[in-house]
N, C-alpha and C positions, 0 to 999 in steps of 0.2 A: 448591645441595644441596637434597634433599626435606625436606620437614618431617615430624614426626610426630603421633600421635595425643595429644593431652594429655590425663591422667590426669584423671578425672571429679573426683576430691577436689581436685586443683590447680586447675582449671577452677573449681570452686564457689568457692575462696578468693580468686581474682582477680575474680569478679563479684559481689562482698559490697562492702557501700558504702565499706567501711574500706579498700579498695583504692584507690589514686591512680595511675592509668594516666597515662604520659606527661606529666608535668609538665612545662613551661618551665622552663629555667635558673634566670629571675627566681622564679617560683615556688619552686622548690627550695630556694635561697637562702635565699628568708622562710623556710620550714621549718625550716632547719638553725638557722637564728637563734631561731626562737621555740620550736624545742625545747632550744636550748641546747646543741646537739650542736657547736659551732663560733663563733668570732668572723670580724667581718670585717676584714681589715686595711687599711692604709692605701692598698694598689694595688687594692682592692676584691675580691680574692680572700678565700674562706674558708680559715679556719686551724683545723685540727683535730689531735685526739691519739690515737693509736689505743691507748692505755695499755700494758698489758702486753706485747703482740707488735706489735715495731717492725719486723717483717720476716716473711718466709714461714715457715711450720711444716714441713719436708720430712719428719719424722717422724711426722707428724698427717696425711700425705695418702695416698688410697688409692683404687684402682679397684677396682669391683664383679666378681667372679668370674662369667662368666655365659657362657653355652654358644656364643655367635656369637663372643665376643671371647677366650674364655680360651685359645686354642691360638697368639693372635696378638700377643697384650701379651708384653714381655720382663719377666718378672716379678722381682724382686727388693726389694733395701734402697728403691732409686727408685719402683719401682712396687710397693706393697704391695698385698695381695689383701685384700678384706673378702667376706664373704659375701654373698647376697642376702638373707637373713633380717637380718643385722644393719643393714643399708642401709635396708629397708622398716622395721626398727620406727624406727630414727632419723628416716625420713622423716615416717612418721606422727606421731612427737612434735613435730617441727618445724612441719608444718603446723597440727598444735592451737596449738602456742605462737603462731603467727603468727594465728591465728583471733581469740585473746585480746587483740591489741593493738590501740589505739586507731586506728592508723593503719597501711598498708604502703606501699611506694611499688615501681611498677612501669615499667620502661623497657623499650622495644620497638624493637629494631635488627638491626644485622648485625654479623657476623665475615667479611671478606674484600672488598675494594673492587672485585673482578671479579664483574659479575652472575652470570656462568656458571657459577662456582663459591661464592659466597657462603653462609655459613650463617644463617638468619634466628634471632637469640635473642631471648629475653627474660630481663631481672633484676628477680627479685624482693626488696625489702630491707626490713629492720626499721628501718634509718637511713635519713634523708633525704640526708645526705650520702654514704652510697654509692651511691645513687640517682643524685647530681649526676656522682660520680666513674664511675659506668657511662655515662653520657649521653656524658661528654668523652672517655672513653677506646673506647668503640666506635662502628661507624659509623651515625649518626643518619640514620632514613628520611626522604623527602618525605612530603606529605600523602598522597602518591597512593599511595606503596608501605606505608604504613601501614596502607590500608583493605585490602591484600590479603595483610597479614604474618600468617604461620602460622608458629610459632615451631618450630624444629627440634631446639633445646636451651634448656633452662630451669636459669638459675643462682639459687639460693635461698640467701641469706646471713641469719644471724639471730645475730647477734655476743652476744646475751645468752643464748642458749640453750647450756647448758654440757652436756657428755654427762658421765656417770659411767662412767667405764673397766669398773667393776667388774660393769656391768648392761648396759652398751651396746656391749661388746667393742672400745673404742677404747683407743688408748696412753693418752689424756690428756684431758681436758675440750674439747679442741679436734679438730675432724675437719674435711677437705675430701675428698670424695668422690665420685669420677665414677662415673657408672652410663651405659656406651653405650647399653645397651637401652631404658633407661627416657628415656635424653637429658636426664640432670640432672645437675647440679651441686650438692650440698649441702654447705654451710658454716655450721659453728656453732663459736661460743666463740673467736672470733679478730676483731677490728677491724681488723686491717689489710688494707686495701682491695685491694692487692696480688696475694692471693688468687683474684678473681674474675678479674683479668686472665688472671694465669699459666693458671688452670683453663682457660678458650678456647681458651689457645694449646695446652695441651697437649691439650684434643679436635679442634684441628684437624691438630696434628702426627700425629693417628691418621686423621681423616678425607681429609685430604687426598693422602697418599700411597695411601691406599685408592682415590683418584681418578686416582690418577697425576700428582697434582702434588708437587711438590717443597716441603716446606714448613721453613722457614730463621728462626735466631734472628740477624738482622742487621739493620744499617741499610742504605737504599738511595738513592741520588741520581742524576739525569740532567743529561747535559751541553747544551750550545746546539745540539750536532749531534744530541741525541738517544742520544747515548751513554751504556749505565745502567752504574752501579756497585754492588758490593756490599762492606760492610763489616763482617767476622764478629770478634768480638773479646769477651773477659771485660771485669767492669769494671776500670778502671784502664789500660786498653790504649790509650785515645784515641778511641773509635769514635764518642761522639758528634762530637767536637770535629772529627775527620778529615773526617766526613761532611758537617757543615755548612760548607759551602763558597759565597762569594758569588756565583762563576761556574756554579754547579749546583743544580738545583732539587730539594729534598727530595722522595722518595716517602714514606718511611718511616724511624722511628728505632730500630725493635726487630723487628716481626715482617712475615715476608713468605712468601709462595708464588710458587713459579715454574711456570708453565704451560707448555702448547704455544703459548699466546699471548704468554707474556712475564711479567713481574714485578708482584705486585700487593701493596700494603699489607693486611694483616690488619685492622689497627686503623684507628680515625678520630682520634687522639688519641695524645698522647706522654705517657710516665709518667717524669720528668727527674729525675735527682739532683741537687739542689740544695746539698748541703754546700759550704761556700767559694763559692757563686755570687757573679759580679760582671758588671756590664755589660761591664767590661773585657774579661774572660775568654770570656763565652760570651751576648754580647748578645741572640742570637734567644731564648735560654731565659728572660734575665732579662725583657726586654720582654713575654714572653707571659703572664707570671703578672699577671694582671688579673682583672676582673670576670668569675666563673664557674670560675675555675681553683681547684682543690682543693690547698692546702697539708697535706703529712702531717708533723707532730712538728717543724715549724720553729718556735724560739723567738721569740715576738712581744714587742715591748716593750708592755708594758699599759696605757698612755698614750698614746704616739705612734700606736700598733699598725703601726709599722713592723717588718719581719720581719727578723732576725740570720742570714743564713744561715752566718756562719762558728762560730756555735753548735752545738756537738754535744752538747750535755749529755743531751737525749732519746734521741738516736741520731746515728750518722754517716750512716745510710741515709734522710735528710731526701729527701723527694719534693714535686714538682708534677705535676698532672695537668691538661693543658689540650687543646683541641681543635686538630688539627694547623693548622687555619686560624689558630690564632693566630701561626703561623710565617708571615713574609711570603713568604718564597721557596721555594713549593711548587708540585708539579705537581698538579691535579684534575681529575678522579677520581685517587687517588692508583695509576696503572697506568702501566706505560710497556715498551717493547720488552725484549728478550732481552739479559741482562748482556754486555758486552765486556771486563770487568776485575771480578775479584774479589781483594778484599784480605784477607787473614788477618791480624789483629793481636794482637800478643805484647807484653807490657812485662817480658822477660827481664832479671830482677834479677842473674842470673850473670854478665851481660855478654860471652856467647859468640856468641848468635846472631848474626848478619849483620843491618845494620839495614834490609836489602833482598834477596830473592832471588825469583827466577824458578823457580816450581815446575811439574815434569812434573805428569802426571794422576797418576800412582802418589804421588807426593810430596803433591799435594793431597789426596788421598783420605787417605793417612796423617796429615798434619797436621791436618786436618778432624777426622778420629776423634779424634786426641790432644786438641786444643782445648788447647792449653798456653798458661800464661802463669805469674807468679810473684808471691807474695803476701810482702813483707816482714816478717819476725820481730818487727819492732817498732822503736820509734826510741830505747827505754831504753840507757843505756850499758852496753856491753859486746855487746848482741846485734845483730851485722850480717849474720847469716847468712839470705841468702834462701830461702823454701822453693818448690819447685815445685808447679804445682797443674793437674789436668787435668780439662776438662769436654768429656766428650765430643760430638764435634759444635757445638761452644761452647754447649751447651744440655742437658748432661746431666738436670737434675731436670724435664724438660719434655717427654721423648721417651717415648712409650707402646711404640713398636714396636722391634725389634731394631736396633742402630746400623747396623749394615751395609746395612740397607733404604735409610736416610738417605746414606750412603756411596755406595752404588750408584748413588743417583739423582744424585748430584754428579757422580760419573763420567760418567756418560751425557750430563750436561747439558755438560759441559767440553766433550766431543766433539763433541757434535751443533751446537753454536752458536760451537763454535771460542774459546771464552773464555780470556783468559789470566789466570793465578792467581798472585800474589806473597804473600809472607810478609813482612811489614813490623815490625821489633823497634824497639818507643818507649821500650825500657828503657835499660839501661846499656851505655856504653861507657870503653874504657878501663880495666877491671876491672869488680869486681863490686859490688854495692851497698857502699857504705861506703867503697870505693878509688877506682872510677869515677866519673864522673858520666852524669846523665840525657842520653838524647838530645836534640839541640837540634831544638825543635818546626819553625823554620826549614827544616833538614835534612830530617826528615821531611816536612812539606810538599813541598819539591822533588821528593823521590822519588817522593812517590804521586802529583804532578802529573803528573812525567815515564811514569809506569804508565799513568795516567788517558788520557794524550794518544798512549799507544802506542809513544813513545819507544824503551822498553825492549824491544818485542817482537823486535828483532833484532841488540842491541847483542852487542859481545864481553863474555864472561863468562867467570870462574876457577870451578872448582869447589871446594868447600869440602872440606878432607882429611877433616872427621870426620863432619860432617852432610850428605854429598854435595849441598849446594844449588850453584844457579848465582847466582854474585854478580857484577852488572855492574861493570866495572872504572872505568867513567866516566859519571859523572850530573851534568849543569850545576848548579852551585850547591852542590854538595857536595865537599869535600877528597878525592882518591883515598883516602888512607890509611883515612878514617872507613867508607868500603866494607866494609874487610876488617877483622874485629873482632880478629887475632891482631896487626895491625900498629899498632893503639891501645894495645896492653897493653906495659909497660916490661919485663915478664918473661914472655917467649915459653912458655916452660917452665910458668909457671904458670896461663897461658892454655890450654894443651894439658891439663894435669889439669884444670881446671875444666870446660873444652869436654866432656870424656871422661866427667865426673861425670854432667852433664846428659843427655850421650846415654845414659848408663846407666838415668836416671830414664825417659829415654823408653820404651826396651826394656821395661823392668818394668811399665810402664802398659800398654804394649799387648798385655801377654800376658794381660788378662782377655777380649781379642777371641779368642773360639776359631773362628769362624765368616768369617774375612776371608781372600780370596786371599793365598796365598803369595807372590806376585809385589809385593803392596801392602808388605808387611814387606822385601821383597828390594830393590824398585826403591825404596821411598819412606822408607824409615827410615834412621839414621844408618849409618854405613859403616865407623865406626870407634869 
């Protein structure tokens, strides 16, 4: 993607002596420790706290209302508009603030592993550990690439600069603002590093479709025969677990593009959740946490410096940021061919969706737009009812364009490359949460493996009477009755009532889409 002219005031800031450009990982770790931004753990990772904000601040995220983009952005509560005047004032204040710091840190790299469509970026940080995070999460340039690097987008992060809502026109002290015309992401008032990663993902979700490339919030891997699989799913559905396969190489764990050449990773690293992490459950992630890794909000023993991954007292959203090279079983560069199999993961706590179903193109587009999973109401006594949650295209917070744009690209790709799409429920069976039980991981793995190996492409199926999904009758390693959720419920009437309740939630959620072809609703959604 083409670079743009860097504003003179920003260029001047980056040329000053206190701007430390492209420090190595050891140099940044030294800076983190000497500046007392974090501590070193027993594994060699840097441990930091993000303070008040331990997650993203969606209510403080904005896109500048500009002439060239104003008719393209899907404005609303997700993509809040902010004026060019407000942005310019904050931008100038942040630059002045950074000018006054003893040191600032600059990383130059890329978003997008495909050289034909990658975006050259630079990240300007107040904190050394934020710059270390950027170096681990984005794609690192070679020395040769660095010589001709010309940033097409700049992220500026100043956590200790806090906005005054009464003066600056923001909702709070925190702001994450994208200007597509200036090609700048401006971040202040929050130490949560994930804002940098997700802001560039939002940028790519705008730029890639404009270049006829499908941008996706998913993990991806490739088999020994070169067959490619995509895994879409919200938190808690098993995306990381199921895409980490000893027999398949990882392309990436979170953000991808699908061009006319195939699939590519947008990132150069992983931002893995590590609450309750253990080597037994997730050995790849556990062993990736070593020197250079950034641990966010993980409680560490003050004497032994051993991380306690089971301690969620700071937040349940504990994270580890490390380069993808820290994973052994990867493909490099992070590029592969066109997907053969696409898996939509859901953890249905209502216990009514089948553990696996083959989707038509219309059903794939419907369930992609729905982005369904369920959250548990809690573990307190007496609270057992699950709550349906929908995230458009499995990534609603990061989509600047109308949802239909992404769904249409998915439909076109499925047809063009004859990709098989499956809905996989890793949630409950035999009853809803509190009555039934979680689907056995061994069953889910057997079903996913059968899908990846093409064994389900032409098998006999039965049509679900409520959701219209096509359920395989037999899969090796999985009891036949488990495949059909109604048969796992002791009370069939209770099953039907709960299934119709969830179907109604799907239909209610889908009403927000006003520009979706009628056939997607009629052929893709629940039929009862």
